[in-house]
N, C-alpha and C positions, 0 to 999 in steps of 0.2 A: 692829370688824374685826380679825381675827388674821392676821398676815403670817408666812409660813414662808419664811425667807430662806436661800438656799444658793447656792454656786457650782455650776456644772454638774458632774455626776458625783460628787456627795457622798452619794447615797442617797435623793434626794427621791422618785423613782418607787417605790422600795421602801416608804417611809413612806406615800406616797399610797395604795398598794395595801393596806397594813394598815388605814388609815382606812376605805377603801371596804369591805373585807371585814368589819371590825368593825361598820360601820353596817348591813350586810346581816344579820349574825348577831344583833345587839342590837336591830334595828328602831328605832334611834334615829339622829338626825342631829346632826352637829357644828354648832357655832356658825358664823357666817359667817367663812370664811377664804379666803386666797389664797396660792398658791405663787408665788415669784418668784426669778429669777436676777438681778434688777435690770438687765436689758438685756444681760447677758453670755450667751455661748453662742448658741443659736438665737433667743433673744428679740430682737426688732427694735428696741426702744427702752427707755428707763428711766422711762417714765411712772409705773410703780409706785413708783419711788424718790421722785418728786415728790409722789405721793399720800401716801406714808408720812410724809414730812417735813411736809406740810401739815396732818396730823392732830395733830401735837404729841404730847400724852400720851393722846389719844383712840384708842389702838390697843394691841394686844399683839404682841410680836415673839418668834418662835421661830427659832433658828438651827440649821442642820445643817452640820457641817464634817467634813473628812476629811484624812488625811495629804496634803499638797499634791503629793507625788511620785506617789502613786497616782491622784490627781485628774488630773494632767497626762498620764499614760500612757493612762488611760481616755478622756480627752478627745481624744487623738490618734486612737484607734481610732474614736471617735464621729464625728470630723471627716472621716475618710477615707470613711465610709459615707454621711453625710447632712449634712455641714457646709455652711456658706455658701460661695459660689463662691471668694472670696479665700482663706479659711482652708483650704478643701479643696485648692486648688492648692498652697498652702504645705506642707500635709501630704504631698501626692503628690510634690513635688519635693525635699523635705528628708528626712533620716533622722529616726527617732523622737527621737533624742537632740537634734538641732538644733531640731526643732519644740518639744520640751518646754522647752528653754532659752529660746527666743523667747517662748513662751506664759507663762513665769514672770512677765513684766511685766504681762500682763493679770490674772493671779491677784493680783498685788500691788496693782493698781488697785482690784480688788474689795475686797481686805482693807482698803485705806485708806478706802473708802466706808463699810464697815460699822463702822469704829471709832467713828463718831459715834452709833451706836445703843447703847442699854442694853437688851440682850435679857432678856426675862422668863424664858426658858429656853434653854439651849444644849445640844445633844447632838451626839454624833459617830457616824460610820459605824462606827468601831472599837468603840465602846460598844454599838452596836446588834448587832454581830456577837457580842460577848462575852456580853451578857445583854440580849436585846431588850426584855423586859418592864420590867426595872429602868430601862433607858435612855429608853424612850419614854413610860412611865407619867406623868411630870410634864407632858409635852406633851399627852397625852390628857386630863389633868385640866384643862388650859387650854381644850382644844377641846370638851369635853363637860361638861355639868352634873354628871353622875354616870358613873362608869366601872364596868362589869360586868367584873370581873377574869377570871372564867371565860370569858366571850365574847372578851375581849381575848386571852387565852392561846390560844384556838382560832383566832382570826384570825392570830396570830403563827405558829402551827404551819402553817397553810395557806400562809402567805407566806414560808416558809423558802426560801432561794435555790434549792436543788435542785428543789423542787416547782414554783416559778415558772418556772424555766428549762425544765423538762420541758413544762409546760402551754403556755408561750409558743411553743415550737418545734413543738408539736402543733396550734397555732392555736386552743387552747381558752380562752385568756385574752388580752385586749387590753391591752397595756402601752404603748399610744401609739407603737408602733414599726412598725405594719403599713403605713405609707405608703411605706416603703422596702423593696423586695424583698430578702430575705436579711439584713435587719438585725434584731437582737434587743437589747432593753434589758438583759437579763441577759447579762453578759459573763463575767467570771471570778469576781467576788464575793470576791476574795481580798485579805487584808490583806498589804501589802508586795510586791505583784506587780511594783512598779517595779524591785526588785532583780534580777528575771529579765529585764526588758525594756530597762533602761538600762545604759550602761557605768558602772563605778565612778567614773570621772572626771566624767561628766555629773552624777551624783548629787551629787558634791562641789561642782560649780559652782552647781547649783541651790540646794543647801542654804545655800551662802554668800550667794547673792542674797537668800534668804529671811531669813537671820539678820541681814543688814545692814540690811534695810528693815522687817522686822516688829517 
């Protein structure tokens, strides 16, 4: 089993969509894999974490990460639209700045958990934006016995942010967001968007929390 581990809002839907499009184009199937947030975000439990730990070395692990500040602001927007009742109320009654400061502790909890893993490959959202093929190819080499680079490039081209955003809003592609009216998985897709959405002092507070505990 291959486990693809990420905190919410790190780009897993994008990566999942590329896998799906590649399978369609190449007419091949990935090895058995499972995406997981380890019980964080909308996931209701951490059974997958127990499953991973129970397998010892009998599994492969891929990690997707992203700048924590961009994660937090995107998670705020996500929570407002489709979050669990308690978190949604927190988002509605607090400013984005206070919400992100509070949610930093949850991000740190996740970071502490994954420190016990030796990932077979780690990639970043930023790397995917800069050079998608280069960043995801090692992950595809884990997921598939053989990778058809031409088909993968075509899958990546189809899954560029602007195209997915257009298709999702036109109702032509299902990105697992259709259960909530007016909610779309594609948001801004921008690196460093937290600089536009958070106060400079908030960024300093969160960065200090992260630097002290990571």
